Structures are given as structure tokens and as C-alpha cells.
C-alpha positions in Angstrom: 83.7 98.6 98.1 82.4 97.4 94.7 84.0 94.0 93.9 82.7 93.4 90.4 85.3 91.8 88.1 85.4 90.4 84.7 84.5 91.9 81.3 81.5 93.9 82.6 83.5 95.4 85.6 83.6 99.2 85.8 86.9 100.9 84.9 89.1 101.8 87.8 88.3 105.5 87.7 84.7 105.2 86.5 81.8 106.7 88.5 80.2 103.2 88.7 83.2 101.9 90.7 83.3 105.0 93.1 79.7 106.3 93.2 79.9 108.1 96.6 82.9 110.4 95.8 81.1 111.4 92.6 78.6 113.4 94.7 81.2 116.2 94.8 83.0 117.6 91.8 86.8 118.3 91.6 86.3 121.9 92.6 84.3 120.9 95.7 86.9 118.4 96.7 89.6 121.0 96.4 87.5 123.3 98.6 87.1 120.5 101.2 90.8 119.8 101.2 91.8 123.5 101.7 89.1 124.3 104.2 89.8 121.3 106.4 93.5 121.4 105.8 93.7 117.8 104.6 96.8 116.2 103.2 96.5 114.4 99.9 96.4 111.1 101.7 93.7 112.3 104.1 91.6 113.4 101.2 92.0 110.0 99.6 90.8 108.4 102.8 87.7 110.7 103.0 86.8 109.9 99.4 86.9 106.2 100.3 84.6 106.9 103.2 82.2 108.5 100.7 82.3 105.2 98.7 81.4 103.3 102.0 84.6 101.2 101.8 85.8 99.2 104.7 89.2 99.6 106.1 90.3 96.6 104.1 88.8 98.0 100.9 90.6 101.4 101.5 93.9 99.5 102.2 93.5 97.6 98.9 92.6 100.7 96.9 95.5 102.8 98.3 98.0 99.9 98.5 98.6 100.4 102.2 98.1 98.0 105.2 94.7 97.9 107.0 96.5 99.0 110.2 97.8 102.1 108.4 94.2 102.9 107.3 93.0 102.5 110.8 95.6 104.9 112.1 94.8 107.4 109.3 91.1 107.2 110.3 91.8 107.8 114.0 93.9 110.8 113.2 91.5 112.1 110.6 88.6 111.9 113.1 90.6 113.7 115.7 91.6 116.4 113.2 88.0 116.9 112.1 86.7 116.8 115.7 84.4 113.8 115.0 84.1 110.3 116.3 82.8 108.4 113.3 82.6 108.0 109.6 79.2 109.7 109.7 80.7 112.7 111.5 83.5 113.0 109.0 81.0 112.9 106.1 78.9 115.6 107.8 81.9 117.8 108.2 82.7 117.5 104.5 79.1 118.3 103.6 79.2 121.3 106.0 82.2 122.7 104.1 80.3 122.2 100.8 77.4 124.2 102.1 79.3 127.4 102.9 83.0 126.7 102.1 83.9 126.8 105.8 84.5 124.0 108.3 81.6 123.7 110.8 82.0 122.8 114.4 80.3 119.6 115.4 78.0 120.1 118.3 
């Protein structure tokens, strides 16, 4: 998570603050959400993974407890059939390649 503060800090919604999630456009994020059947909160969590945020960083951004983030991640990994952040990111990229969820082998 980027922690820059002060007069030169990026705006809250700016690409500089969230560089990872900017890899995909809004249409691609909608496709990911639909194809993987993600809730809005699950999509928020995935976007934070793209930004390489820690559980504490995700908790701060989404205004929830770190324990809740941990629980969301465990359930998200199970839903996606992966065991790590890297696996989750690969699943998302797989959807972007052909619009369909890909099985992890």
C-alpha cells in the first residue's frame, strides 16, 4: 500500500495511489466479477490484491478489521480454488484472456 501523505500525495482515487488495479479497465473488472461470481466486497478485495496491499492496508482502505480481511481472503481463495494471492491474480488474468474462469491445475 502506498503511504505517501502531504501536499504531493496522490488523490484517493488516482492511478498513482492504486497502480495495480489500473491494469484492468472498468469493463474488464465487470467481466471478472460476473465470470467469477464475485460480490462487490470480494471484488474490492481482489482489487486490493492487485495493488499488493497487506491485510492491514486492505482493512484500512475498506474500513474493516484486519481479521475480517483475513476471513474474506480465506473464503475468496476457496471460492476461486486457489491457495494464494498469486493464484487469485492468475485466475483474474485467466478470465481477462477469454472471459471465462479457468481451472487451476
